N, C-alpha and C positions, 0 to 999 in steps of 0.2 A: 504494500500500500504506500503510495507516494503522498506523504503528508505536506510536502513543501512546494510542490508545483501549484501555484495559486489558481484556484478554480472559482473563487468568490469575487464579486466586484470589489474594487479597491476601497470604496467607502464603507464596505461591510466588514472589512478585516478587523479582528480584535487587536487592540494595542499590544497585547503580549505576543501575539503571533507576528505582528509587524516587527516587534523588537527582536524576536528570535531569528528573523530572516536577515538581520544586519550581519555583515561580514566582519565579525570580530572573533578572535580565537575562542573565547568562552562560549559563544553561540554555536560555533562549529561543533564543539564538543557536545553541547546540550542537544543539538539536533541529532547527532549520532546516538546518544543515549536514548532519546525519545523514539527514534526509529527502531532501536533494538527492542524497546518495550512493545512496539507494534508488531513484531514478528509473530506470526501465527494468529493475529487478531483479525477476524474477518469483518468486512464491512457488510453486515447483514441487511441493512436497509438502504444501502447505496448512497448514503448522505453523510457518512462519518467524516470524510475529509473536509467537506464543506463546513460542517459543524465545528471541527477542530480549528478551522481558520477563522470562523466568525464568533464562536462562543468560547473557545480555547480551554477555559478552566475545567469545565465538566468533562470534556473529551480527554484532556491530559490526565485527569483523575481516573478515568476508565482505563487508559493505557497503563498507568502506574499500577492499578489494582491487578490488571491482567499480568503484568510482569512479576509482581510480588507473588501472586497465586501460582503462576507458572514455576517460579523459583522454589516454592514450597512443595512442588510436585502435584499440583491439582490437575485433574483431568476435566476438560471442558466439554460441555454438550452445547453445540451451537445450532441445534435444530429449530429452536424457537426464536422469534423476533424479540421477545421480552420474557423475563427480566434480562438485565445486562449480562448476568452470569448464572449459568446452571452448572455446578461443579461437583465433583467427587474428590474428597480429600480426607486422608487418614481413615478411610472406611465409612465416611459420612457423606451424604448428599445434601446439598443445600442450594438455595437461590440467593442471589445477591444483586441488589439494585444500587448502582453507584450514583449518589446524589451529592450536590454541593450547594452551599449557600453563597449566592453571588451578590455583588453590589448592584444596585439599580443603575441602569444606564441613564445618563443625564436627560435624554429626551423623554424618558418614561417617568421621571420623578414627579411626584405629586407636590403641590405647593406645601411647604412646611415640613415635609418628610425629609429626614436626614439633616435638618438644620441643627445648629448648635443648641441643644436643649438647656444648657447651663447658662446661656447668655442672659436670661432673665433673672438670674439669682444674684 
């Protein structure tokens, strides 16, 4: 899976994705590590790369969990679209949904939400 060939419109790219594309030595290493996390990770719904480039954090978390579980010796069952992971590990089978809590995007912010609550004290 090619995570770094841009498939999303430039104005939709997540700032973290844009940053990791910069040609500085630490980013080159980070891209290699993230690409290794993606080894064996299927794009089951055909939109993972797009989401990686536009939402970044949740997709990065999924890749990290995949790599960590793989390192622990988990066996993956990719037959179903959801949840994110159906695995067998240490004689147990379980389902895992990778979720993150993300910052609101500036254009979705409601008036007064996220403002400094201590400013009136």
